[in-house]
N, C-alpha and C positions, 0 to 999 in steps of 0.2 A: 547308097546314101543318097539322101537329096541335099544338094546345097541351097542356101538359103542365097538371093541376092537382094540387092537394094530394093527392086519392084517387089519383091514378096514381102518385104516389111509390113507389119500392118499399120493402119494409116491412124489419124489422131481421132479421125470420127469413131473408128471402132475401140479406140481407147476411150472415148466417151460413152459410148454405150456399153461395153463392158464396166466401167464405173458407175454406170447408170443401174446396168444389172445388178451390180454386188451392193449398192446401199439402197436402192428402192426411192432413191430422191430423182427429180428431173435434174440434170445438169445442162447449164446456159452455156452454149458456146458462143452469144453476143459480146462483144467486150464492151458495150456500150449500155447494158442493162444494169440496173442499179444492183442485182445480185453479185454481180463479178467483183463492184467495187467494194462491198461490205467488207469480205473477207479479208482484203488488201489492207484495208485498214485496221482489223482487227490484228493482221499478222505485224503490221506496223509497229502498232501499239505494244505488243507482246516483246517485239524486239527492243523497245525502248526501255519498258518496263525489265525487261531482262537484262539489258546494258546497265539500268541504274541498280539495279541488285547487286550485279557482277563488281560495281564500281563501290558499293557501299560495302560490299564480302571483304574484299581487298584493303579499302579503307580501315575495319574492325579486324582482320587478321592479320597486318602487319605490324601494328602496333600491340597486338597481343602476344605477337611472335616474339618481338624485342623484348616485353616486358618478362614473358617466361624465360626467356635467354638471361637475360640480367640477373632474375630473382634466383635461378640457378647457379650460374656462377659466383653470385655473393652466399649462397649458401655453401660453398666452397672454398671461396676465399673471401672471408669477411675485411671489411673494409675498418682498419683500426682507428677510434675516434677519441682525439686526445681530449684529457682532463674526464674522461668516462669513466675513467678504469676503476676508479675508489666506490663511485657511485652504482656502477655494476656488480663488481662486487660483495657492495653492501646488500643489494638486492637479495642475491643469492644465498648468502649466508643467511 
């Protein structure tokens, strides 16, 4: 069996070449080019949008779950309201 040592690991340049072959696009290795900063801005916007969507979903879900729980509780154990018994009986009859 061949053992892989740290020196045998593929370099970053090999990874970039492989990505270039797979995607067919040119992969820029320069950190100062406009191509490398554009995806970072898009990724940051996605994170912000995802965070906002996550907060909104929690903001809607928590009151909805509380309302649903309260509704189910009142289905099992209704609250008796004073002075309404005669009117409710009249509506039923």
